C-alpha positions in Angstrom: 21.8 -18.9 -25.1 20.0 -17.3 -22.1 21.9 -16.6 -19.0 20.3 -17.4 -15.7 20.8 -15.7 -12.4 19.3 -16.5 -9.0 18.5 -13.5 -6.8 17.5 -13.4 -3.1 16.1 -10.1 -1.7 15.8 -9.9 2.1 14.4 -6.9 3.8 16.1 -5.9 7.0 12.9 -4.7 8.5 9.3 -5.8 8.4 7.4 -3.8 5.9 3.7 -4.4 6.5 1.4 -2.9 3.8 -0.6 -0.9 6.3 2.2 1.2 7.6 1.4 4.1 5.5 -2.3 4.1 6.3 -2.9 2.5 9.7 -6.6 3.1 9.5 -7.0 1.4 6.1 -8.1 -2.2 6.1 -7.4 -2.8 2.4 -4.1 -1.4 1.0 -3.1 -2.5 -2.4 0.3 -1.5 -3.7 0.8 -1.6 -7.4 4.6 -1.3 -8.2 4.2 -0.1 -11.8 2.5 3.0 -13.3 3.8 4.6 -16.4 2.8 7.7 -18.3 4.5 7.4 -21.7 3.8 7.6 -25.4 2.4 4.3 -26.8 2.3 2.7 -23.4 -0.6 2.0 -20.9 -1.1 0.8 -17.4 -4.4 -0.7 -16.5 -5.8 -1.7 -13.1 -8.8 -3.7 -11.8 -9.9 -3.5 -8.2 -12.5 -5.9 -7.0 -14.8 -5.4 -3.9 -16.1 -8.9 -3.0 -17.5 -7.6 0.3 -21.1 -6.6 1.3 -19.9 -3.0 1.9 -19.5 -0.2 -0.7 -15.9 1.0 -0.7 -14.6 4.6 -1.1 -11.0 4.0 -2.5 -8.2 6.6 -2.4 -5.8 6.1 -5.3 -2.4 7.8 -4.7 0.5 7.9 -7.2 4.1 8.1 -5.8 7.4 8.7 -7.4 10.2 6.1 -6.7 11.6 8.3 -4.0 8.3 7.9 -2.0 7.1 11.4 -2.6 3.5 12.1 -3.9 3.5 12.6 -7.6 2.5 16.2 -8.6 2.0 17.6 -12.1 0.0 20.5 -13.5 -3.7 19.5 -13.9 -3.2 16.3 -12.1 -5.5 15.5 -9.1 -3.5 13.2 -6.7 -4.7 11.5 -4.7 -7.9 10.5 -6.6 -11.1 8.9 -5.2 -13.2 6.3 -6.7 -16.2 4.2 -5.5 -16.6 0.5 -5.9 -19.9 -1.0 -4.9 -20.3 -4.1 -3.0 -19.7 -7.3 -5.1 -18.5 -5.1 -7.9 -15.1 -4.3 -9.6 -13.7 -1.2 -11.2 -11.2 -1.4 -14.1 -9.4 1.8 -15.3 -6.4 3.0 -17.1 -3.9 5.3 -15.5 -4.6 7.7 -18.3 -8.4 7.8 -17.6 -9.5 11.4 -17.1 -11.8 10.6 -14.2 -8.8 9.0 -12.2 -6.1 11.6 -12.0 -7.2 13.9 -14.8 -3.7 13.6 -16.5 -3.3 16.0 -19.5 -2.5 14.5 -22.9 1.0 16.0 -22.7 1.7 13.8 -19.7 -0.1 10.7 -21.1 1.8 10.9 -24.4 5.1 12.0 -23.0 8.2 10.9 -24.9 10.1 10.9 -21.6 8.4 8.2 -19.5 7.1 9.1 -16.0 7.4 6.0 -13.8 5.4 5.8 -10.6 3.8 3.3 -8.3 0.2 3.4 -7.1 -1.4 2.8 -3.7 -5.1 2.0 -3.4 -6.5 2.2 0.2 -9.9 2.0 1.8 -11.3 1.2 5.3 -13.1 -1.8 3.8 -11.4 -5.1 4.4 -11.0 -7.6 1.5 -10.4 -5.7 -1.7 -8.1 -7.2 -4.3 -6.9 -6.5 -7.7 -4.3 -6.6 -10.5 -2.5 -4.4 -13.0 -1.3 -4.7 -16.6 1.4 -2.7 -18.2 2.2 -2.7 -21.9 2.7 -1.0 -25.2 -0.2 -0.2 -27.5 1.0 -2.6 -30.1 0.9 -5.4 -27.5 4.5 -6.4 -28.2 5.2 -6.0 -24.5 2.8 -7.0 -21.7 3.3 -7.5 -18.0 1.2 -7.6 -15.0 0.7 -8.9 -11.4 -1.5 -8.8 -8.4 -0.6 -6.1 -5.9 2.1 -6.6 -3.5 1.2 -8.5 -0.2 4.2 -7.1 1.7 7.3 -9.2 2.1 10.1 -9.5 4.6 12.0 -12.0 2.4 11.7 -12.8 -1.3 13.5 -15.5 -3.4 13.5 -15.1 -7.1 14.6 -18.5 -8.5 15.1 -17.6 -12.1 15.7 -14.3 -13.8 16.4 -14.7 -17.5 18.6 -12.4 -19.5 19.7 -12.4 -23.1 18.8 -10.9 -26.5 15.3 -9.5 -26.4 14.7 -10.6 -22.7 14.8 -8.5 -19.7 13.8 -8.8 -16.1 12.5 -5.8 -14.2 12.4 -6.1 -10.4 10.6 -3.2 -8.6 11.0 -2.9 -4.8 8.5 -0.5 -3.2 8.5 0.7 0.4 5.0 1.9 1.3 6.2 2.8 4.9 7.0 6.2 6.3 10.7 5.6 6.9 13.7 4.4 5.0 14.3 0.7 4.8 17.3 -1.4 3.9 17.3 -4.4 1.6 20.1 -6.8 0.8 20.5 -8.7 -2.5 22.6 -11.6 -3.4 23.3 -12.7 -7.0 25.4 -15.8 -7.0 27.7 -16.4 -9.9 26.5 -18.7 -12.6 
């Protein structure tokens, strides 16, 4: 039988998405990015506006530092024309230029991605999975929260729930979680 838990996450401080880049009018925070053998992370960013967008893609470690690795270009830049979209894999050579040793690492490198541009109105989503498609997860980018309530998190054999909390701001923030007993 599956156990159920209810989880409330309340942030002690307002964490607006644009804190890290005050000049950017579109900031998309993708909480998952993984370099690992037999896994992929894919992204799509759409530009529904009338203006071409130059987008800066930056990969961060969980501690908030910019990810660095030999042969990796971070941040990366990409252009998305007006009324167009751009889909890419984290492993695409024209994004970060990640070498095969990083892409096929047996020790997963887990990151989060921020896409920013001065053009207002961009949107997107990401997918993360394994190459045999036994596992697949995805979401739209974070819209910034001060409170979140997760009504049902399942647990049990073969089931797991991953909860990623990303702070795109410049300073440390506090969060509080409450997991009531069953």
